[in-house]
KEKEZA-41310 format. One record per residue (C-alpha): residue number from 1; z negated, y negated, x. Coordinates in Angstrom, 3 decimals, m for minus. Example, Ala and Ser with C-alpha at 12.3 -4.5 7.8 and 13.67 -1.06 7.14 Angstrom:
# KEKEZA-41310
(1, (m7.800, 4.500, 12.300))
(2, (m7.140, 1.060, 13.670))
END
This chain:
# KEKEZA-41310
(1, (m32.646, m20.782, 104.992))
(2, (m29.317, m20.245, 103.296))
(3, (m25.987, m21.782, 104.213))
(4, (m23.932, m23.154, 101.347))
(5, (m20.262, m22.201, 101.144))
(6, (m17.898, m25.022, 101.911))
(7, (m15.926, m26.457, 98.994))
(8, (m13.119, m28.973, 99.265))
(9, (m11.032, m30.523, 96.492))
(10, (m7.277, m30.276, 96.693))
(11, (m5.361, m33.471, 97.053))
(12, (m4.487, m34.894, 93.622))
(13, (m1.291, m36.868, 93.268))
(14, (m1.459, m39.600, 90.706))
(15, (1.694, m40.386, 88.775))
(16, (1.535, m44.126, 88.163))
(17, (5.016, m44.353, 86.639))
(18, (4.638, m41.827, 83.812))
(19, (3.039, m38.631, 82.579))
(20, (2.977, m35.313, 84.444))
(21, (3.025, m34.325, 88.135))
(22, (4.863, m36.606, 90.509))
(23, (5.809, m33.861, 92.968))
(24, (6.395, m30.110, 92.909))
(25, (3.916, m27.932, 94.957))
(26, (5.540, m26.111, 97.814))
(27, (3.608, m22.981, 96.819))
(28, (5.717, m22.575, 93.674))
(29, (9.142, m23.353, 95.114))
(30, (11.687, m20.643, 94.301))
(31, (9.519, m19.149, 91.537))
(32, (11.798, m17.994, 88.675))
(33, (11.225, m19.749, 85.380))
(34, (12.527, m18.665, 81.974))
(35, (12.860, m21.456, 79.464))
(36, (12.151, m20.818, 75.792))
(37, (13.707, m22.196, 72.642))
(38, (12.019, m24.019, 69.824))
(39, (12.617, m21.079, 67.531))
(40, (10.788, m18.571, 69.806))
(41, (7.378, m17.376, 68.691))
(42, (4.627, m17.967, 71.283))
(43, (1.604, m15.689, 71.156))
(44, (m1.925, m16.434, 72.310))
(45, (m3.032, m15.637, 75.837))
(46, (m6.604, m14.999, 74.738))
(47, (m8.178, m14.444, 71.309))
(48, (m11.743, m15.888, 71.325))
(49, (m12.192, m15.322, 67.587))
(50, (m12.266, m11.520, 67.675))
(51, (m15.544, m9.633, 68.047))
(52, (m16.089, m7.509, 71.188))
(53, (m17.546, m4.038, 70.647))
(54, (m18.047, m1.061, 72.949))
(55, (m17.363, 2.505, 71.918))
(56, (m19.486, 5.490, 72.824))
(57, (m17.751, 5.864, 76.164))
(58, (m18.558, 2.286, 77.052))
(59, (m14.989, 1.047, 76.861))
(60, (m14.337, m2.368, 75.489))
(61, (m12.556, m2.017, 72.142))
(62, (m11.705, m5.663, 71.587))
(63, (m12.029, m8.638, 73.844))
(64, (m10.711, m12.129, 74.180))
(65, (m7.803, m10.858, 76.298))
(66, (m6.892, m7.801, 74.194))
(67, (m4.611, m9.707, 71.850))
(68, (m1.430, m7.777, 71.037))
(69, (1.852, m9.635, 70.894))
(70, (3.049, m7.234, 68.216))
(71, (0.458, m8.497, 65.743))
(72, (2.783, m10.360, 63.419))
(73, (0.186, m10.668, 60.720))
(74, (m1.745, m13.321, 62.662))
(75, (1.339, m15.495, 63.091))
(76, (1.527, m18.337, 60.584))
(77, (3.988, m21.136, 59.899))
(78, (2.963, m24.610, 58.895))
(79, (4.598, m24.931, 55.462))
(80, (3.283, m26.690, 52.413))
(81, (5.728, m25.028, 50.026))
(82, (4.539, m22.154, 47.897))
(83, (6.310, m18.861, 48.582))
(84, (7.273, m16.944, 45.471))
(85, (6.195, m13.285, 45.845))
(86, (9.019, m10.798, 45.509))
(87, (9.158, m8.646, 42.375))
(88, (5.938, m10.165, 41.029))
(89, (7.046, m9.537, 37.452))
(90, (7.713, m5.886, 38.223))
(91, (4.331, m5.354, 39.846))
(92, (2.499, m7.193, 37.090))
(93, (4.335, m5.209, 34.416))
(94, (3.591, m1.894, 36.138))
(95, (m0.102, m2.737, 36.575))
(96, (m0.453, m3.729, 32.933))
(97, (1.326, m0.599, 31.801))
(98, (m0.785, 1.709, 34.003))
(99, (m4.065, 0.189, 32.812))
(100, (m2.954, 0.325, 29.171))
(101, (m1.710, 3.893, 29.509))
(102, (m4.932, 4.950, 31.233))
(103, (m7.030, 3.585, 28.373))
(104, (m4.907, 5.212, 25.680))
(105, (m4.461, 8.567, 27.412))
(106, (m6.219, 11.268, 25.331))
(107, (m8.443, 13.824, 27.017))
(108, (m8.497, 16.369, 24.176))
(109, (m5.734, 18.917, 24.650))
(110, (m2.760, 19.856, 26.781))
(111, (m0.117, 18.771, 24.242))
(112, (m1.321, 15.198, 24.129))
(113, (m1.444, 15.140, 27.925))
(114, (2.197, 16.177, 28.127))
(115, (3.256, 13.570, 25.576))
(116, (1.366, 10.844, 27.416))
(117, (3.045, 11.966, 30.633))
(118, (6.433, 11.443, 28.970))
(119, (5.327, 8.023, 27.805))
(120, (4.295, 7.207, 31.354))
(121, (7.754, 8.179, 32.593))
(122, (9.639, 6.186, 29.942))
(123, (9.492, 2.747, 31.597))
(124, (11.284, 4.103, 34.665))
(125, (14.574, 3.808, 32.803))
(126, (13.947, 0.109, 32.348))
(127, (12.565, m0.302, 35.836))
(128, (15.820, 0.963, 37.272))
(129, (17.715, m2.003, 35.829))
(130, (15.120, m4.686, 36.502))
(131, (15.958, m7.187, 39.226))
(132, (19.588, m6.442, 38.414))
(133, (21.168, m8.332, 41.301))
(134, (19.088, m6.454, 43.882))
(135, (19.016, m2.909, 42.547))
(136, (22.289, m2.468, 40.660))
(137, (24.494, m1.701, 43.652))
(138, (22.197, 1.101, 44.818))
(139, (23.211, 3.222, 41.831))
(140, (26.970, 2.680, 42.136))
(141, (28.986, 5.407, 43.767))
(142, (31.589, 3.884, 46.048))
(143, (35.064, 4.912, 44.987))
(144, (37.638, 6.235, 47.385))
(145, (41.382, 5.775, 46.980))
(146, (44.451, 7.647, 48.102))
(147, (47.099, 5.983, 50.294))
(148, (49.868, 4.149, 48.467))
(149, (52.444, 6.174, 50.379))
(150, (52.301, 9.590, 52.030))
(151, (52.379, 9.186, 55.807))
(152, (54.947, 11.498, 57.337))
(153, (54.222, 13.350, 60.605))
(154, (57.118, 11.705, 62.438))
(155, (55.829, 8.206, 61.759))
(156, (54.275, 6.519, 64.755))
(157, (51.433, 4.020, 64.595))
(158, (52.529, 0.870, 66.406))
(159, (49.747, m1.576, 65.531))
(160, (46.295, m1.479, 63.943))
(161, (45.129, m4.789, 62.435))
(162, (41.533, m5.618, 61.572))
(163, (41.738, m7.664, 58.367))
(164, (38.282, m9.176, 58.913))
(165, (39.673, m11.072, 61.894))
(166, (42.355, m12.627, 59.695))
(167, (39.727, m14.466, 57.666))
(168, (39.092, m16.752, 60.648))
(169, (42.710, m17.809, 61.232))
(170, (43.540, m21.331, 60.022))
(171, (46.978, m22.980, 60.066))
(172, (48.054, m26.214, 58.412))
(173, (50.519, m25.996, 55.540))
(174, (53.999, m25.777, 57.095))
(175, (56.766, m28.197, 56.073))
(176, (59.039, m26.829, 53.355))
(177, (62.489, m27.572, 51.972))
(178, (64.574, m26.137, 49.150))
(179, (67.633, m24.218, 50.314))
(180, (69.051, m23.101, 46.960))
(181, (68.121, m22.440, 43.314))
(182, (69.686, m20.240, 40.666))
(183, (69.086, m19.599, 36.965))
(184, (67.588, m21.464, 34.044))
(185, (64.236, m21.567, 32.254))
(186, (63.002, m22.707, 28.860))
(187, (60.493, m25.383, 27.924))
(188, (56.984, m24.344, 26.795))
(189, (56.095, m25.071, 23.181))
(190, (53.382, m27.816, 23.271))
(191, (51.581, m26.244, 20.313))
(192, (50.495, m23.309, 22.505))
(193, (48.754, m25.687, 24.924))
(194, (46.703, m27.135, 22.034))
(195, (45.676, m23.886, 20.339))
(196, (42.102, m22.595, 20.198))
(197, (40.653, m19.101, 20.087))
(198, (39.895, m19.487, 16.379))
(199, (43.592, m19.995, 15.681))
(200, (44.820, m16.981, 17.618))
(201, (48.425, m15.863, 17.409))
(202, (49.680, m12.275, 17.595))
(203, (51.504, m11.355, 20.790))
(204, (55.108, m10.420, 20.125))
(205, (56.389, m7.360, 21.960))
(206, (59.821, m7.310, 23.578))
(207, (62.221, m4.432, 23.969))
(208, (61.590, m3.786, 27.656))
(209, (60.018, m5.261, 30.746))
(210, (61.778, m7.006, 33.616))
(211, (61.295, m6.512, 37.344))
(212, (62.870, m8.469, 40.181))
(213, (65.610, m6.941, 42.252))
(214, (64.691, m5.739, 45.752))
(215, (65.164, m8.385, 48.406))
(216, (67.912, m6.482, 50.227))
(217, (69.896, m6.255, 46.956))
(218, (69.762, m9.999, 46.310))
(219, (73.292, m11.382, 46.954))
(220, (72.081, m14.997, 47.132))
(221, (69.591, m14.200, 49.883))
(222, (72.169, m12.128, 51.737))
(223, (74.568, m15.101, 51.748))
(224, (71.811, m17.377, 53.045))
(225, (70.881, m14.910, 55.809))
(226, (74.498, m14.908, 57.077))
(227, (74.141, m18.600, 57.964))
(228, (71.173, m17.816, 60.260))
(229, (69.142, m20.456, 58.432))
(230, (65.936, m18.530, 59.232))
(231, (64.745, m15.398, 60.994))
(232, (62.249, m14.177, 58.330))
(233, (63.179, m13.385, 54.700))
(234, (60.817, m12.284, 51.942))
(235, (59.908, m12.712, 48.263))
(236, (56.901, m14.613, 46.957))
(237, (55.390, m11.282, 45.861))
(238, (55.380, m9.917, 49.424))
(239, (54.090, m13.116, 51.022))
(240, (51.353, m13.489, 48.375))
(241, (50.156, m9.974, 49.234))
(242, (49.928, m10.913, 52.912))
(243, (48.174, m14.182, 52.038))
(244, (45.487, m12.349, 50.039))
(245, (45.277, m9.102, 52.011))
(246, (41.579, m9.613, 52.811))
(247, (40.682, m9.781, 49.094))
(248, (42.594, m6.662, 48.032))
(249, (40.709, m3.445, 47.299))
(250, (43.540, m1.175, 46.197))
(251, (45.936, 0.185, 48.876))
(252, (49.480, m1.164, 49.179))
(253, (52.458, m1.006, 51.496))
(254, (55.586, m3.049, 52.213))
(255, (58.830, m2.269, 54.021))
(256, (59.614, m4.194, 57.216))
(257, (63.138, m4.099, 58.615))
(258, (64.129, m5.925, 61.789))
(259, (67.736, m6.216, 62.860))
(260, (69.565, m8.754, 65.010))
(261, (66.331, m10.728, 65.549))
(262, (65.948, m11.165, 61.770))
(263, (62.986, m9.844, 59.790))
(264, (63.260, m8.671, 56.155))
(265, (60.091, m7.928, 54.163))
(266, (60.616, m6.088, 50.867))
(267, (58.985, m3.590, 48.512))
(268, (59.450, 0.147, 48.881))
(269, (61.439, 2.010, 46.246))
(270, (58.923, 3.452, 43.787))
(271, (56.205, 1.025, 44.861))
(272, (53.759, m0.329, 42.260))
(273, (53.082, m3.710, 43.841))
(274, (54.973, m5.327, 40.940))
(275, (52.174, m4.283, 38.574))
(276, (49.115, m6.487, 38.109))
(277, (45.715, m4.944, 38.732))
(278, (42.769, m5.278, 36.326))
(279, (39.151, m5.350, 37.475))
(280, (40.101, m4.690, 41.098))
(281, (37.128, m6.642, 42.488))
(282, (34.513, m5.434, 39.994))
(283, (31.424, m3.573, 41.168))
(284, (32.601, m0.686, 39.005))
(285, (36.426, m0.786, 38.888))
(286, (38.265, 1.037, 36.078))
(287, (38.316, 4.800, 36.364))
(288, (41.293, 6.976, 37.263))
(289, (41.062, 9.037, 34.069))
(290, (44.686, 9.433, 32.993))
(291, (43.765, 10.107, 29.357))
(292, (41.712, 6.915, 28.956))
(293, (43.301, 3.693, 27.677))
(294, (40.976, 1.831, 30.052))
(295, (42.017, 3.673, 33.192))
(296, (43.258, 1.697, 36.178))
(297, (46.902, 2.705, 35.713))
(298, (46.915, 2.126, 31.944))
(299, (45.318, m1.306, 32.285))
(300, (47.759, m2.236, 35.047))
(301, (50.768, m1.432, 32.855))
(302, (49.188, m3.251, 29.924))
(303, (48.468, m6.397, 31.970))
(304, (52.004, m6.445, 33.437))
(305, (53.662, m6.216, 30.024))
(306, (51.333, m8.881, 28.598))
(307, (52.343, m11.287, 31.367))
(308, (56.030, m10.762, 30.678))
(309, (55.725, m10.943, 26.879))
(310, (53.625, m14.114, 27.027))
(311, (56.105, m15.986, 29.240))
(312, (58.898, m15.224, 26.730))
(313, (56.921, m16.058, 23.588))
(314, (55.412, m19.458, 24.384))
(315, (58.773, m21.133, 25.144))
(316, (61.259, m22.885, 22.894))
(317, (65.045, m22.685, 22.805))
(318, (65.441, m25.765, 25.015))
(319, (66.997, m24.687, 28.331))
(320, (66.589, m26.308, 31.762))
(321, (69.131, m25.289, 34.416))
(322, (67.800, m25.507, 37.987))
(323, (70.845, m24.194, 39.870))
(324, (71.476, m25.975, 43.205))
(325, (73.758, m25.273, 46.162))
(326, (76.138, m23.028, 44.257))
(327, (77.975, m22.051, 47.438))
(328, (75.318, m19.360, 47.994))
(329, (75.560, m18.046, 44.403))
(330, (78.325, m15.487, 43.746))
(331, (80.510, m16.086, 40.711))
(332, (79.232, m14.286, 37.623))
(333, (75.778, m13.694, 39.135))
(334, (73.075, m13.090, 36.514))
(335, (69.366, m12.656, 37.175))
(336, (68.961, m10.453, 34.092))
(337, (66.202, m12.437, 32.402))
(338, (66.890, m15.586, 30.344))
(339, (63.348, m16.823, 31.094))
(340, (63.452, m16.403, 34.855))
(341, (64.909, m18.510, 37.658))
(342, (64.775, m18.258, 41.461))
(343, (64.249, m20.968, 44.023))
(344, (64.768, m20.247, 47.731))
(345, (62.493, m22.308, 49.966))
(346, (62.409, m22.577, 53.764))
(347, (59.124, m22.867, 55.695))
(348, (58.856, m23.754, 59.377))
(349, (56.009, m21.518, 60.566))
(350, (56.420, m22.405, 64.252))
(351, (59.008, m23.524, 66.750))
(352, (60.454, m20.001, 66.884))
(353, (59.820, m18.797, 63.297))
(354, (61.503, m20.059, 60.125))
(355, (60.910, m18.203, 56.863))
(356, (62.892, m18.297, 53.603))
(357, (61.043, m17.097, 50.496))
(358, (62.520, m16.276, 47.094))
(359, (60.123, m17.690, 44.475))
(360, (59.958, m16.986, 40.735))
(361, (60.046, m19.772, 38.142))
(362, (59.036, m18.811, 34.570))
(363, (59.254, m21.963, 32.453))
(364, (59.125, m25.747, 32.319))
(365, (56.509, m28.093, 30.840))
(366, (57.321, m31.453, 29.330))
(367, (54.984, m34.136, 30.667))
(368, (53.729, m37.176, 28.795))
(369, (56.454, m39.246, 30.452))
(370, (59.119, m36.924, 29.076))
(371, (60.264, m35.267, 32.294))
(372, (60.339, m31.473, 32.738))
(373, (58.067, m29.857, 35.336))
(374, (58.600, m26.293, 36.514))
(375, (55.746, m23.823, 36.139))
(376, (54.685, m20.200, 36.611))
(377, (53.155, m18.370, 33.626))
(378, (50.472, m15.690, 34.021))
(379, (47.855, m14.196, 31.722))
(380, (44.365, m12.719, 31.873))
(381, (43.711, m9.948, 29.362))
(382, (40.508, m8.845, 27.656))
(383, (40.327, m5.094, 27.118))
(384, (36.674, m4.082, 26.608))
(385, (35.526, m6.014, 23.534))
(386, (32.086, m4.372, 23.670))
(387, (31.239, m6.155, 26.944))
(388, (33.011, m9.497, 26.546))
(389, (33.695, m11.810, 23.622))
(390, (36.441, m14.318, 24.390))
(391, (36.931, m15.208, 20.748))
(392, (33.449, m16.726, 20.527))
(393, (33.184, m18.160, 24.066))
(394, (36.603, m19.491, 25.061))
(395, (36.239, m22.668, 23.009))
(396, (32.575, m23.353, 23.809))
(397, (32.141, m21.785, 27.290))
(398, (35.565, m21.612, 28.977))
(399, (34.015, m22.005, 32.439))
(400, (31.775, m18.959, 31.962))
(401, (34.727, m16.834, 30.833))
(402, (36.803, m17.948, 33.821))
(403, (33.925, m17.299, 36.254))
(404, (33.517, m13.747, 34.944))
(405, (37.229, m13.082, 35.343))
(406, (37.174, m14.577, 38.832))
(407, (34.559, m12.061, 39.937))
(408, (36.478, m9.131, 38.498))
(409, (40.043, m10.220, 39.425))
(410, (39.684, m12.355, 42.554))
(411, (42.608, m10.687, 44.323))
(412, (44.979, m11.216, 41.372))
(413, (44.012, m14.876, 40.892))
(414, (44.434, m15.523, 44.602))
(415, (47.953, m14.044, 44.467))
(416, (48.874, m16.351, 41.581))
(417, (47.612, m19.358, 43.520))
(418, (49.602, m18.219, 46.577))
(419, (52.773, m18.125, 44.467))
(420, (52.208, m21.708, 43.342))
(421, (51.963, m22.763, 47.006))
(422, (55.172, m20.948, 47.912))
(423, (57.224, m22.219, 44.961))
(424, (55.986, m25.802, 45.279))
(425, (55.690, m26.180, 41.494))
(426, (53.607, m29.063, 40.081))
(427, (52.017, m27.016, 37.244))
(428, (50.484, m23.563, 36.741))
(429, (50.085, m22.066, 33.252))
(430, (47.380, m19.503, 32.482))
(431, (47.063, m17.624, 29.191))
(432, (44.191, m15.649, 27.688))
(433, (45.249, m12.538, 25.738))
(434, (42.883, m10.110, 24.034))
(435, (43.173, m6.811, 22.239))
(436, (42.910, m6.785, 18.476))
(437, (39.479, m5.468, 17.417))
(438, (41.032, m3.221, 14.768))
(439, (43.905, m1.909, 16.900))
(440, (43.772, m1.659, 20.675))
(441, (47.542, m1.266, 20.879))
(442, (48.075, m4.822, 19.573))
(443, (47.132, m8.089, 21.218))
(444, (46.562, m11.737, 20.358))
(445, (47.070, m14.966, 22.285))
(446, (43.778, m16.863, 22.263))
(447, (44.428, m19.812, 24.563))
(448, (46.935, m21.273, 27.023))
(449, (45.802, m23.693, 29.745))
(450, (47.831, m25.717, 32.255))
(451, (46.479, m26.511, 35.739))
(452, (47.643, m28.458, 38.735))
(453, (47.900, m26.046, 41.699))
(454, (45.284, m27.904, 43.769))
(455, (42.914, m27.939, 40.810))
(456, (43.382, m24.215, 40.206))
(457, (42.843, m23.487, 43.916))
(458, (39.559, m25.392, 43.826))
(459, (38.371, m23.348, 40.836))
(460, (38.929, m20.049, 42.654))
(461, (37.710, m21.386, 46.038))
(462, (41.020, m20.631, 47.762))
(463, (41.977, m21.912, 51.215))
(464, (45.676, m22.575, 51.735))
(465, (45.115, m22.998, 55.478))
(466, (43.653, m19.517, 55.773))
(467, (46.474, m18.079, 53.657))
(468, (49.104, m19.604, 55.930))
(469, (47.095, m18.505, 58.965))
(470, (47.358, m14.861, 57.865))
(471, (51.102, m15.155, 57.297))
(472, (51.758, m16.786, 60.670))
(473, (49.616, m14.230, 62.531))
(474, (51.240, m11.221, 60.833))
(475, (54.805, m12.540, 61.129))
(476, (54.257, m13.313, 64.798))
(477, (53.096, m9.717, 65.323))
(478, (56.064, m8.273, 63.426))
(479, (58.594, m10.418, 65.301))
(480, (57.371, m8.921, 68.580))
(481, (58.452, m5.415, 67.533))
(482, (61.716, m3.746, 68.414))
(483, (64.600, m3.496, 65.972))
(484, (64.071, m0.766, 63.398))
(485, (62.338, 0.061, 60.114))
(486, (58.571, m0.103, 59.666))
(487, (55.928, 0.368, 56.987))
(488, (52.988, m2.039, 56.898))
(489, (50.246, m0.251, 54.970))
(490, (46.731, m1.206, 53.989))
(491, (44.293, 1.592, 54.617))
(492, (42.930, 2.846, 51.265))
(493, (39.219, 2.767, 52.138))
(494, (38.947, 0.530, 55.216))
(495, (39.664, m3.179, 55.872))
(496, (42.492, m2.213, 58.215))
(497, (46.276, m2.480, 58.172))
(498, (48.462, m0.015, 60.034))
(499, (52.046, m0.635, 61.130))
(500, (54.110, 2.566, 61.235))
(501, (57.555, 2.817, 62.789))
(502, (59.666, 5.047, 60.562))
(503, (63.059, 4.823, 62.286))
END
């Protein structure tokens, strides 16, 4: 007879208080265990749905345990929403065209075959521009730029700054106070704020343009610096460039001079940072063709002159004097522009850093209550009338026009918002100026709009905390350097800033 093998059940522990085992088996103590997240994809241990077949050699081709974890096609997600197939219109159009072309293709001679081949190739021109948002950038050649200043061999690189890291720095708006003011401005004519694009007015040209004096040649700022009221001195132009450095595409540079624990930030002689850019953030920026009226340099000069001419034209003869603390103003001092005033404001960046900024004031606006509010005046200009039509859209679709300009001139609009923060003005004035269709050398004022600074910042999605964070981080880095002269330069084709020591 046969003896049966002995079989004994393991002891089963019953968990009367809840679900699951009540104790951990000693056999598995110390066994490493890797937890998984809810987002991890778990594959099957065995696939009982596949058919098992043997090849000629007798090897099993597929079995329940031959499931491959790389088979992504068998993985599904429980989702009741319908997924829109990508480029379905393109595929459907191509299929319809191929079937139609196949039916109409003649079989008679070689000439007709060649002509049908050309017809078959024709839609490729349209196909290239279909799904514009996805395909357009593939056909754009990335432009390269030259440095804004020639780096000399004796210059030494002191610091290299990754501008992408500056986008993460946040600092609360520092407290500010007015140290001094000098000059006078004129009041804006209210009729310009009510005009429409249909009632455009020709832009009046002035004799010459006006540019601010370099910071080191400003006698008012020099008198303030002698009192040791701060350890950092700059203009609103320089600080606005630092505030918006991550949005700039074109190269730039500024002069940094440190002496006696004081830091002076100013523009280099011959620098073009005073000029406004046009289309800097476009997918296809203006070309560098010197003979074209739509080249980058020509448009920059045109936009700068338009801004200056507009601020002089829209004002009346009523004058508002803003001079304060005359002890810092030398006798007989003249700014050189009857429509320009300066205000010097002090910002406490940290316990060890105080900064005084010279800010431009262009005009004043009379409120409904009758008081005068200071403002800065800037203008957007339309130059390619074949692509845009402000005259027909500004009155009916002003938001669409502004959104288009925001995409193309983000860096410039951010600089204007930064200047409103620095000057502390309650109003910002923006004009729309376009070329005359019959004569590109003449321009017309289409519209003038007044914003509150916070409202304008919301429209362009600007963050004042991030702007101040960049300034604090860069000033802290510059204050750590030794006394001497430096050049802070943005690399022309990389999101990097380099600090060179020149002397």
